[in-house]
N, C-alpha and C positions, 0 to 999 in steps of 0.2 A: 196642552202645553201653555203654561202661564205666560202672559204678556201684559204689559201696561205701558202707558204713555204719560209723560209729564209735559210741562210747558217747554222743555228743551230737549228731551230724550225719548227714545223708544227702547224698551227692554223686552227680551224674550228668552225663555228657557226652552232648550231642546233636550233630547235624551242625554246627550253627552257633551253638550256645549252651551255656551251662553253668548247672546248677542246684546251689545250695548251700542247704540248709534245715535248720532245727532238727528234732528228732524231735517228733512229736505226743505228748501224754500217754499214749496207748495204746501207743506204741513205746518208752517209757522202759525202759532196761535196768537190771538189778540187778547189784550188785557181789558179790564173793565172800562177803559177809556177808548177802546177800539184801536189801540196802537199795537203793531206787531211786536212780539217779544223776540228779540234777536240777541243771543248771547255771543259776545265777541270772542271769548276764549273757549267756547264749547268744544270745537274740534281739536284745539291745541291741548286741552286737558286729556282727551282720549289718546292723542298721539303721544303725549308725555307718559300716560299710563302704559301704553304698548311698549315704549322704549324702556321704561322702568322695569316691567315684568321680565323682559329679555335680560336686562342688566343684572337684576337681582338673581335671576335664575342661573346666570353664568358666574357671578362673583361670590355667591354665598350658598349656604345650605338651607336658607329660609324657604319654606314651602309656598310657592305662588302658582297660580294657574298658568299653563302654557298658552302662549299666543298662537292662535291658529291663522288668523289673518287680521291685518289692520290697514286701512287705507280709505281713500275717498271713493264714493260710489258715483255712478254716472248721473244720478239725480241731485248731486251736490251734498249729500249727507256723508258723514264720516262713520265708518263701521269698525268696531272692535269685536272680533270673535275670539273667545278663549275657551279652553276646556272647562267643564263643569267640575267644581270642587265638591265632593260629597261631604255630608255632615250638616250640622246646624250652627247658627250663629252663637257666639259665646253667651249672649243675653238669654238664651234658652237653656243654658246649663244651670242647675241649682246653685245657689249662692254658696252652699257648703262645699261644693266641688270646684268652684272657680279658682281657688288659690293654686291648684295644680296646673291649670291652663295659664294663669298669669305668670307663673314661674317660667314657663316656656316662652311666653311673649317677651319677658324681660331679657332672656338670653338672646332672642332674635334681635331685640332692640339694641343690645350691646354689640351684636355683630354689625348691624347697620351703622352704628356710630364709629365703627372701625374703618368705614369707608370715608375718606376725606377729600376735600377739594378746596381750591383757592377762589372758586367762583360759585355764586349761588345759582340755583336752577337744576333742572333734571339732567339726565345722562346726555341728552343731545343739545342742551343749552336752553330748552324751553323753560320759562319761569311762570309757574302757575301759583298765584297767591294762595297760601294756605287758609284754613277756615277763619282765622282771626281777621283776614282782609275782607271777609264777607260783610263786615260792618261798614265798609267803605261804600261810597257812591259808585255806581256802575261805570262812570266815566274816568275813575281813577286808574292810572296805569303804573306799572312798576318798571324801573330800570335796573340794570345789573352792573356790578363792578367787581373787579378782581381784588382779592385780599393779598397782602404781601406774604402771607403764610397760609397753609392749608388748614384754616380754622373752622371751616364748615363741615358738618357731618351729614350723612345721608339720613333723611327723616321721612317717615310715611306721611305725617301731618294730618291724618284723619283716622288714627288707629283707635276706633271705637269698638264696642262689643259687637256691633253689627258686621264689622269687617274682619272678624276672626272666625273662621269656620272650623268647627271642632267635631271629632268623632264622639258621639254621646256615650258610647260604651267604654272606650279606652281613655277618653279625655285627651287624646293627642290632637295637636293642631294640624289639621289637614291642609290649611291654606290661609294666607292673608290676602285679602282682596282690596279693590278700590284704591289704586295708587295714583289717582289723577293729580293730586297736589304734591306728590313726592319730589324730592330733590335735595340738593345740598343747601342747608340752612344752619343757623346757630342751633346748638343742641337744645336750647330751651324751647324751641318751637315744637318739638315732638312731645306734646303733652300726653300723659298716660290716660287718655279718654277711656281706655278699656277697663279702668278700675271702677267705673261708675256705670249704672244703667242709664244715666242721663245721656241724651244725644250730645255730640260735640258743641252744637250751638248754645246749649244751656250751660256749658262749662267754660265758654270763652272768657267770661269775666275774670275767672281765676288766672287765666293766662295773662291777661292785661295787668293783673296785680303782681305777678311773680316774675314774669319774663323781662329780660333786659331789652325791651323794645327800642329804647332810645338809641342804643348802640347799633342795633340792626338797621333801623330806618335811616340813621345817619349814613350808613353805607349805601342804601338805595338812593339817597338824595344827592349823591355826588356823581355827576355825569362824567366819570373819568374815561369810560369807553362808550361805544355806540349804544343807542337805545335798543332795548330788547322788545318792549311791548308798547312804549309810548313815552311822551315827554314829561308827564306829570309825576313829580316826586310824591311819595307817600309820606304823610305827616303823622306822627304819633297822636297829635291832638285830634286829628280827624277820626282815628280809631276810637279814642276814648269818648269823644263827643257822640259818635255813632252808637256806642254801647249804652250811654246814658239815655239816649232817645229811644232805644229799643225796649 
């Protein structure tokens, strides 16, 4: 059974299920400077994914893995157990056949955008910054604010070819996975990463060029209601400068 560990997670495939968990404090790794790597929103992202999978499964016909268990373990790690989705990632489907899959994804994306809210964040209110925010420094935090209208649509926010599992014979989408960053956001945030073989990180620059970031971050920078993640407002200039330095 395949398993692997990164600087913040442990992953393991079983016969019929998949485990994704945070590292326990005793497993924290050190960087080249000898400092412990501690991801402040690691468990929150998994909790948001678990809530999102339940939400999408109940509210739509979009195929997502069923949550078997989600919660904190006695050793301090957060575990997310889901059923295993059979198939292969979209990136392994021949380019000549991908249009059939992309048409399905577009329909599912339209379904997602039919879900609306007046407040940013996941189904339970957790706000997990989408990939564009990875350009920010680690101490940057986001705040949330209500909109006078339900202008935010539900976004996956990391819908790459790796996260769409396809039956290689029928070309049917068997499941869309990795919903850690999902939630209600401006429509422009759900970039069609699945249209390219490039990973989302390599496509972020086009997001900065085309998305109405100024409007979105002006929402985040107005502390009209309580802080969700911390007191620091996100600035558009921080994102753009971070991209130029990368």
